[in-house]
ZAPAPA-219751 format. One record per residue (C-alpha): x, y, z; residue in one letter. Coordinates in pm, 1 decimal, m for minus. Layout:
<pts>
          x          y          z   bake
          X          Y          Z      A
...
</pts>
This chain:
<pts>
          x          y          z   bake
    m3029.0     m659.7     m426.1      M
    m2680.4     m698.3     m553.3      E
    m2515.4     m381.2     m687.2      I
    m2406.5     m418.1    m1058.6      P
    m2035.4     m442.6    m1115.3      S
    m1807.6     m412.9    m1426.5      Q
    m1518.5     m640.2    m1505.6      S
    m1245.0     m522.0    m1735.9      T
    m1027.5     m785.1    m1908.5      Y
     m697.0     m651.5    m2027.5      L
     m507.6     m828.4    m2309.1      M
     m193.7     m742.5    m2502.4      E
      m43.1     m892.8    m2817.4      F
      305.5     m826.4    m2950.2      H
      355.0     m879.5    m3332.7      A
      616.3     m807.3    m3593.2      D
      521.8     m451.1    m3713.0      S
      528.1     m568.5    m4071.2      Q
      237.2     m797.8    m3996.8      K
       16.4     m509.0    m3897.5      L
      m18.2     m363.0    m4250.8      S
     m353.8     m538.2    m4286.8      D
     m543.2     m355.4    m4011.7      V
     m875.2     m455.4    m4153.5      D
     m783.1     m825.6    m4151.5      G
     m688.0     m804.0    m3784.1      I
    m1006.4     m630.9    m3683.2      I
    m1206.4     m895.2    m3883.9      T
    m1024.8    m1180.0    m3688.4      T
    m1095.6    m1010.9    m3352.0      I
    m1455.0     m961.7    m3448.1      V
    m1502.3    m1320.7    m3534.8      E
    m1369.6    m1435.0    m3203.7      L
    m1566.3    m1179.9    m2994.8      L
    m1889.4    m1301.2    m3167.6      E
    m1808.1    m1659.8    m3086.8      R
    m1702.3    m1603.7    m2728.1      F
    m1942.9    m1326.3    m2630.4      I
    m2203.5    m1245.7    m2884.9      G
    m2314.8     m987.7    m3143.3      G
    m2059.0     m720.4    m3220.4      T
    m2126.8     m372.2    m3356.7      Q
    m1852.8     m121.6    m3438.6      Q
    m1939.6      221.8    m3287.9      V
    m1614.5      408.0    m3338.2      F
    m1295.5      403.5    m3539.2      R
    m1004.2      642.2    m3580.3      K
     m656.1      623.6    m3713.9      T
     m402.8      872.4    m3592.5      S
      m25.4      889.3    m3544.4      E
       31.4      523.8    m3617.6      G
     m252.0      389.3    m3398.7      T
     m583.9      263.9    m3511.1      T
     m846.5      264.8    m3233.0      T
    m1172.2       77.8    m3272.0      V
    m1463.1       48.1    m3018.3      V
    m1725.9     m230.5    m3034.5      F
    m2045.1     m268.6    m2854.6      E
    m2104.3     m613.1    m2726.9      L
    m2460.6     m691.2    m2608.2      C
    m2615.5     m409.4    m2411.4      K
    m2373.3     m357.6    m2132.7      H
    m2039.1     m466.5    m2272.6      A
    m1781.9     m291.4    m2492.6      I
    m1448.2     m380.9    m2647.1      T
    m1165.5     m135.8    m2731.4      T
     m897.0     m235.8    m2962.9      V
     m571.1      m42.6    m3028.9      Q
     m339.0     m149.2    m3302.0      I
      m15.4       41.1    m3290.1      K
      242.6       50.5    m3574.8      S
      513.1      m55.9    m3334.9      S
      358.9     m404.9    m3324.2      G
      159.6     m374.1    m3005.9      L
     m213.2     m472.1    m2998.0      I
     m412.4     m379.1    m2690.2      L
     m757.3     m526.0    m2638.0      L
     m982.9     m434.7    m2341.3      N
    m1318.8     m614.5    m2282.0      I
    m1559.5     m450.0    m2042.9      D
    m1848.7     m673.8    m1924.4      V
    m2120.9     m569.3    m1687.5      S
    m2260.9     m819.9    m1435.4      S
    m2608.0     m726.4    m1577.0      D
    m2521.3     m923.6    m1884.8      E
    m2489.3    m1253.6    m1692.8      N
    m2228.8    m1379.8    m1945.0      L
    m2022.3    m1674.1    m1887.2      S
    m1709.8    m1474.5    m1969.1      F
    m1449.9    m1508.4    m1696.1      N
    m1078.3    m1514.7    m1649.8      Y
    m1029.4    m1861.0    m1775.7      Q
    m1248.6    m1789.5    m2078.4      V
    m1042.5    m1471.4    m2146.5      S
     m725.8    m1688.2    m2139.4      K
     m882.5    m1926.2    m2395.9      D
     m971.0    m1612.1    m2603.3      F
     m615.7    m1478.8    m2574.2      E
     m465.5    m1809.1    m2675.0      K
     m672.1    m1853.5    m2976.2      E
     m634.9    m1491.7    m3098.6      L
     m246.4    m1523.7    m3053.0      K
     m260.1    m1825.1    m3282.8      Q
     m479.2    m1668.0    m3543.8      K
     m273.2    m1334.1    m3548.8      L
       53.5    m1527.6    m3549.3      S
      194.6    m1284.8    m3282.4      V
      523.9    m1327.8    m3094.9      V
      369.8    m1313.6    m2733.9      K
       55.8    m1221.6    m2559.0      S
      m91.3    m1189.6    m2212.6      A
     m429.5    m1167.2    m2039.6      A
     m437.0     m990.1    m1710.9      I
     m663.4    m1092.7    m1427.0      V
     m975.5     m868.2    m1463.7      P
    m1011.6     m541.2    m1276.5      I
    m1351.0     m516.9    m1106.6      R
    m1536.4     m195.2    m1040.7      R
    m1873.0     m120.2     m896.8      G
    m2045.6     m378.3     m679.8      G
    m2057.2     m379.0     m303.3      S
    m1682.8     m390.7     m211.5      H
    m1489.5     m356.0     m541.1      N
    m1379.5       m5.3     m473.6      A
    m1211.2     m116.9     m159.7      L
    m1028.2     m421.7     m312.1      R
     m749.9     m223.7     m464.3      Y
     m463.7      m64.6     m272.4      L
     m101.5       m6.2     m389.0      I
      242.3     m143.3     m292.7      S
      502.6      100.3     m169.6      S
      633.3      134.8     m532.9      D
      281.9      196.3     m670.7      E
      187.8     m158.3     m792.5      R
     m175.2     m259.7     m773.6      I
     m261.3     m495.8     m501.3      L
     m601.2     m672.1     m476.5      E
     m749.9     m766.5     m137.4      Y
    m1005.4    m1024.6      m57.1      D
    m1243.6     m774.0      117.9      V
    m1573.7     m939.1      204.8      D
    m1724.5     m661.9      421.3      Y
    m1653.1     m315.1      565.9      V
    m1611.9     m304.2      948.0      V
    m1574.1       73.1      978.1      A
    m1538.5      366.4      743.9      D
    m1515.2      725.7      890.2      I
    m1352.6     1058.6      810.0      Q
    m1180.4     1192.9     1112.4      S
    m1033.5     1542.1     1149.3      K
     m707.2     1421.5     1012.9      F
     m770.1     1127.2      768.9      Q
    m1005.3      868.5      633.7      R
    m1000.0      559.1      855.5      I
    m1129.1      222.2      718.2      Q
    m1112.4     m111.6      872.1      I
    m1201.4     m379.3      618.8      M
    m1239.6     m750.2      688.0      H
    m1032.3     m964.8      462.2      T
    m1039.3    m1347.7      425.9      I
     m658.1    m1395.7      447.2      N
     m548.9    m1122.1      680.4      Y
     m838.3    m1055.5      915.7      G
     m931.2     m698.6      991.1      N
     m710.8     m450.5      801.4      L
     m655.9      m89.6      906.5      L
     m625.1      137.3      615.6      V
     m552.0      517.2      652.6      L
     m608.8      747.7      356.0      D
     m619.1      442.4      128.6      E
     m281.9      309.8      253.1      L
     m270.4      m24.4      433.6      Q
     m130.6       12.6      785.1      N
     m165.1     m302.1      980.8      L
     m374.4     m624.1      972.6      A
     m448.0     m879.0     1245.6      E
     m199.1    m1103.2     1058.7      S
       88.2     m865.3     1089.4      D
      259.0     m936.4     1433.9      L
      575.3     m984.6     1239.5      I
      574.1     m612.2     1148.3      Y
      563.4     m515.4     1513.2      T
      825.8     m762.9     1616.9      E
     1063.1     m655.5     1341.5      T
     1017.3     m284.0     1414.0      L
     1095.8     m336.0     1789.7      M
     1372.3     m587.6     1708.4      Q
     1220.0     m837.0     1953.8      R
     1476.9    m1078.9     2093.4      G
     1763.7     m844.8     1990.1      K
     1684.8     m548.6     2227.1      I
     1621.7     m555.7     2594.0      D
     1360.8     m306.7     2707.5      Y
     1354.4     m402.9     3069.0      T
     1327.4      m91.7     3288.6      D
     1370.8      139.5     2992.1      K
     1202.4      459.3     2898.3      D
     1036.6      437.1     2552.1      V
      856.0      686.3     2339.5      L
      627.8      589.8     2057.5      I
      547.9      847.3     1790.8      L
      224.2      750.2     1609.1      G
      140.0      366.9     1598.4      A
     m224.9      447.7     1683.5      G
     m333.0       91.8     1609.9      D
     m178.1        7.9     1950.7      G
        4.9     m300.6     1841.1      A
      348.8     m164.3     1917.6      L
      241.5      m41.7     2266.1      L
       85.9     m376.5     2335.5      C
      402.8     m579.6     2252.7      E
      637.5     m333.1     2427.3      L
      441.0     m366.6     2747.9      L
      519.3     m737.8     2748.2      K
      892.4     m650.2     2762.5      E
      878.4     m495.1     3112.4      N
      975.5     m136.9     3026.1      P
      988.2      123.4     3297.6      R
      754.4      355.6     3110.2      M
      614.4      381.2     2749.7      V
      494.6      708.4     2638.0      T
      280.1      700.2     2325.3      M
      193.4     1015.1     2130.6      V
      m89.0      967.9     1868.3      E
     m270.1     1271.1     1705.3      I
     m585.1     1086.8     1587.2      D
     m787.3      957.2     1871.1      E
    m1047.0      804.4     1631.8      D
     m789.1      561.0     1501.1      V
     m725.2      437.3     1861.5      M
    m1103.0      409.6     1932.5      K
    m1159.3      203.5     1625.4      L
     m856.1      m24.9     1670.6      C
     m952.2      m68.7     2041.5      R
    m1280.0     m213.2     1912.8      Q
    m1204.2     m386.8     1586.0      H
     m830.2     m463.6     1590.0      L
     m814.0     m602.6     1942.4      R
     m615.9     m915.2     1842.5      S
     m329.1     m673.5     1765.5      A
     m354.6     m405.9     2038.4      C
     m500.5     m627.5     2318.2      G
     m605.5     m400.3     2612.1      S
     m321.1     m150.8     2564.0      A
     m556.9      111.2     2442.9      L
     m823.6       65.3     2700.2      D
     m672.8      316.3     2937.9      S
     m453.1      615.6     2852.0      Y
     m265.2      589.3     3170.9      V
     m131.8      279.2     3328.9      G
      148.5      152.7     3570.8      P
      393.1      141.7     3275.3      N
      244.0      357.4     3007.7      H
       66.6      679.4     2910.7      R
      m97.1      787.6     2588.7      I
      m98.0     1150.0     2484.8      L
     m355.1     1251.2     2214.1      V
     m145.3     1531.9     2056.5      S
       84.5     1642.2     1776.1      D
      409.6     1466.0     1824.9      C
      628.6     1760.5     1726.1      L
      464.6     1965.5     1998.2      L
      511.0     1701.9     2257.9      E
      879.0     1656.7     2164.2      M
      936.8     2026.5     2210.9      D
      783.9     1991.7     2562.5      K
     1011.2     1696.8     2639.6      F
     1308.7     1910.1     2546.5      V
     1199.2     2188.5     2774.0      E
     1149.7     1943.9     3051.1      D
     1485.7     1773.5     2996.7      G
     1303.7     1432.8     2943.0      T
     1517.7     1172.3     2774.7      K
     1435.7      824.9     2637.9      F
     1632.5      506.3     2586.4      D
     1431.6      411.0     2275.2      F
     1216.7      623.5     2040.2      I
      994.3      467.1     1774.8      F
      892.5      659.9     1460.8      G
      583.3      483.7     1338.2      D
      433.3      768.3     1138.7      L
      398.4      839.7      776.8      T
      568.2      629.1      508.3      D
      879.3      746.7      328.4      V
      746.6      956.7       42.4      P
      803.5      836.2     m315.9      L
      861.0     1184.6     m428.3      S
     1222.5     1263.3     m528.6      L
     1170.3     1640.6     m534.4      T
     1417.7     1834.5     m316.0      P
     1345.2     1751.1       40.6      Q
     1314.6     2104.8      157.9      K
     1020.1     2150.7      m90.7      Q
      839.8     1840.3       17.6      N
      617.4     1862.5      326.1      K
      624.4     1490.9      395.0      E
     1013.7     1490.3      387.6      W
     1011.3     1802.3      607.4      Q
      786.2     1625.8      858.1      F
     1011.3     1316.5      870.3      L
     1322.6     1524.8      900.0      Q
     1178.9     1724.6     1187.5      S
     1078.7     1404.2     1373.0      V
     1419.1     1238.8     1322.2      L
     1606.6     1562.3     1428.7      G
     1396.4     1606.7     1744.8      K
     1408.5     1245.6     1821.4      S
     1787.3     1225.3     1815.8      L
     1800.9     1509.0     2055.9      G
     1575.8     1332.4     2301.2      L
     1781.1     1012.1     2318.3      L
     2002.1      906.6     2609.7      K
     2364.8      877.5     2528.6      P
     2326.9      505.5     2419.8      N
     1964.5      540.9     2297.0      G
     1830.2      421.4     1972.5      K
     1579.3      554.4     1719.6      F
     1377.7      278.0     1543.3      L
     1159.9      328.6     1252.0      T
     1016.9      180.1      926.6      H
     1128.9      290.2      589.5      G
      924.4      170.8      283.8      A
      885.2     m144.2       76.8      G
     1206.3     m307.8      m45.7      A
     1116.2     m233.6     m399.3      A
     1109.5      140.6     m325.6      S
     1484.1      164.9     m395.1      V
     1500.0      536.6     m471.1      Q
     1298.3      643.4     m167.6      S
     1515.3      424.9       53.5      L
     1832.8      550.8      m99.1      D
     1713.6      907.9      m35.9      L
     1630.1      836.4      323.7      L
     1964.0      668.8      387.4      E
     2143.6      968.5      218.6      S
     1971.3     1181.2      469.7      H
     2089.6      950.7      762.6      F
     2450.5      995.8      643.0      R
     2422.8     1372.9      624.4      S
     2300.4     1409.3      989.9      L
     2506.4     1618.2     1233.8      E
     2605.9     1500.3     1485.9      P
     2676.1     1174.5     1287.2      A
     2470.2      865.4     1335.5      V
     2523.5      508.3     1238.3      K
     2235.6      286.8     1123.3      F
     2147.8      m64.8     1040.0      T
     1862.8     m203.9      833.2      R
     1674.7     m525.6      802.1      C
     1365.5     m627.0      608.5      Q
     1079.7     m864.9      655.3      M
      781.2     m978.4      443.7      F
      467.0     m833.3      595.6      I
      158.7    m1042.6      504.9      P
     m100.9     m772.6      447.4      S
      148.1     m549.4      270.7      F
      214.2     m824.8       30.3      M
      580.3     m715.2        4.5      E
      891.7     m702.3      218.5      S
      933.2     m395.3      432.4      W
     1257.4     m226.9      540.0      V
     1322.9     m121.0      902.4      F
     1596.1       95.0     1042.1      Y
     1776.8      130.8     1376.0      Q
     1972.0      449.6     1440.9      L
     2209.4      561.8     1710.5      E
     2475.9      827.3     1762.2      R
     2806.1      748.8     1601.8      N
     3040.4      754.0     1890.8      T
     3339.0      607.6     1700.9      E
     3425.4      940.1     1529.8      E
</pts>
């Protein structure tokens, strides 16, 4: 039995504020179109307050429309339709509705947004956000895995365009389509990993480990705190991680299930050094609160500080930043890079990542020996 769903059609109309003096006339015009496009319309609520008139109409049994007419000239119209109604109202019809209402109201401009879908089998999983908090809709057709580990919610969802998609705490992390993410992070073709000692912090999907092992390193050490992520990716994201997660110890790699900060402290005690260290952990926070008061920033700063201390003289720290549109977060991160002592120099690049639906920024840091 199909689970009922709700589709919300969002429309906006911009008019000269002088044309909004006849609120009743505007409402009458809207009602006439609603009845023609959808069916019987009954007003169930109306209120005018602080320059805004809000009216709610009941359409059929499981559909409502909310109209807001603002004295500034903005008219907002939301139409909520349940799948139970079996109406022939879809996005194309909503565009026809918008176009005709625009003409009848003689407004300056208008828009109808693709409907937001809620309820149903997978609608709650369709929507994730970009790095700068814009809505992204995914073509999820079934859920592969959905568990709550000790540390986070782990979901793997199958999408039509991107294959299996790993989502951690409702943030997209990697899909089968995203080899370009890993190759850009590791700067494939620009860095020679032959006979090098590499440390990976995070990257529990195994993709980075898999690709680095193809570069003939001496040893790759990977530290991942959540073993459940690795177990699920080993089973359901195999086109990305290959066989890299099948064994925690191999001729050229070892995987430690542990807190990366604790392991880095042990490396310091042992005098262990690395040629390359990858920080593939949490995203750069959007918050612009003072860094010392933000636990995500504190964590990133601790990782970076400890990592720089574990690098060999010519070593490099490679990490991701955030989406290219997250300008303030990236500026804050780069400001922190510039404040580091001893001084570092850094380069950045960006690449469009398919399942992120946006360009992502990557950084390469090394000690500044020129000063």
